[in-house]
KOLZA-369159 format. One line per 10 residues: for each residue x, y, z of N, C-alpha, C. Coordinates in steps of 0.001 Angstrom, whole numbers, padded with zeros to 6 digits. Each point is the difference from the previous one (the first is absolute). Layout:
BEGIN
X/Y/Z/X/Y/Z/X/Y/Z | ...
REM end
This chain:
BEGIN
000847/-001169/000000/-000847/001169/000000/000900/001242/000000 | -000417/001021/-000688/000772/001230/-000097/000082/000683/001366 | 001113/000695/000276/000116/000723/001274/-001169/000963/000172 | -000611/-000024/001139/-001101/000892/000284/-001340/-000465/-000540 | -000021/-001132/-000668/-001264/-000495/-000549/-000877/-000552/001110 | -001272/000271/-000108/-000949/-000498/000983/-000733/-001233/-000504 | 000051/-000229/-001292/-000718/-001117/-000591/000683/-000395/-001296 | 000048/-001280/-000274/000527/-000493/-001274/-001019/-001002/-000540 | -000391/000183/-001244/-000975/-000890/-000620/000563/-000557/-001302 | -000534/-001122/-000410/000355/-000587/-001286/-001037/000427/-001025
000477/000549/-001107/-000877/000372/-001102/000269/-000988/-001126 | -001051/-000607/-000505/000133/-000980/-001070/-000475/000605/-001308 | 000848/-000087/-001014/-000333/000481/-001335/-000236/-001223/-000870 | -001098/-000029/-000702/-000322/-001107/-000902/-000375/000562/-001361 | 000722/-000410/-001047/-000350/000467/-001339/-001224/-000744/-000521 | -000580/000537/-001057/-001071/-000730/-000682/000531/-001366/-000412 | -000871/-000983/-000028/000408/-001372/-000329/000741/-000072/-001332 | -000420/000787/-000974/000634/-000026/-001326/001440/000511/000038 | 000351/000782/001022/001333/000609/000067/000927/-000703/000992 | -000451/-001009/000682/000788/-000624/001073/001338/-000559/-000453
000094/-000452/-001212/001248/-000603/-000489/000811/000937/-000883 | -000401/001262/-000076/000686/000970/-000856/001081/000718/000805 | 001292/-000317/-000225/001069/000615/000792/000110/001508/-000185 | -000354/000520/-001179/000067/001440/-000240/-001039/000715/000863 | -001190/-000562/000073/-001057/000589/000829/000456/000061/001457 | 000571/-001097/000485/000479/-000032/001385/001105/001033/000209 | 000923/000069/-000933/001134/000922/000133/-000462/001447/000092 | -001075/000337/-000671/-000523/001371/000022/-000946/000252/001177 | -000895/-000936/000282/-001074/000251/000961/000434/-000098/001450 | 000924/-000886/000333/000413/-000112/001407/000641/001305/000474
000980/000560/-000719/000553/001289/000436/-001040/001128/-000016 | -000915/-000027/-000965/-001036/001035/-000061/-000914/-000087/001226 | -000306/-001198/000429/-000830/-000183/001190/000726/000518/001238 | 001285/-000321/000115/000793/000484/001135/000066/001529/-000004 | 000230/000601/-001164/000058/001469/-000092/-001335/000635/000388 | -001095/-000622/-000419/-001321/000543/000343/-000192/000000/001513 | 000393/-001070/000666/-000113/-000050/001466/000920/001025/000654 | 001231/000128/-000516/000950/000970/000543/-000500/001430/-000185 | -000697/000266/-001096/-000505/001353/-000245/-001055/000391/001030 | -000571/-000981/000665/-000980/000259/001056/000656/000110/001379
001343/-000078/000027/000728/000158/001248/000374/-001292/000695 | -000240/-001139/-000637/000336/-001282/000607/001434/-000394/-000315 | 000608/-000748/000903/001304/-000612/-000248/-000291/-001383/-000552 | 000597/-000338/-001140/-000289/-001263/-000671/001275/-000824/-000118 | -000080/-001239/000425/001106/-000949/-000112/-000528/-001245/-000694 | 000844/-000681/-000788/-000466/-001267/-000567/-000179/-001018/001124 | -000947/-000899/-000158/-000170/-001066/000984/001227/-000897/-000043 | 000190/-000760/001021/001212/-000802/000094/000037/-001116/-001027 | -001130/-000449/-000471/-000028/-001056/-001003/000004/000618/-001383 | 000501/-000739/-000975/000110/000509/-001362/-001343/000314/-000635
000040/000876/-000966/-001193/000388/-000740/000146/-000396/-001463 | 000509/-001198/-000234/000254/-000444/-001363/-001293/-000390/-000696 | -000238/000579/-001161/-001236/-000270/-000724/-000128/-001459/-000415 | 001112/-000702/-000122/-000056/-001411/-000402/-000521/-000908/001096 | 000185/000410/001246/-000310/-000884/001118/-001159/000473/000873 | -000336/001277/-000065/-001010/000554/000885/-001055/000766/-000806 | -001266/-000120/000367/-001040/000732/-000726/-000151/001450/000456 | 000827/000427/000979/-000125/001357/000528/001347/000459/000539 | 000060/001219/000442/001195/000566/000634/-000427/000616/001323 | 000909/-000014/000972/-000321/000560/001315/000992/001089/000367
-000524/001012/000675/000798/001101/000527/-000279/000103/001498 | 000992/000432/000742/-000205/000370/001390/-000154/001517/000008 | -001078/000483/000577/-000314/001442/-000013/-000226/000457/001422
REM end
């Protein structure tokens, strides 16, 4: 948890089913999702487990 944080939650991002195996979509959307959360004042960290599109249907962030 970030210094001074009072709460840490897991945010799960899931692409549309048609895009789940598209590496370009993942490469663009995961950082865009993190930036959107950061623009609202949140601290965003990748979850400890991988977010590989080949193995997982979603990506997780710690916020």
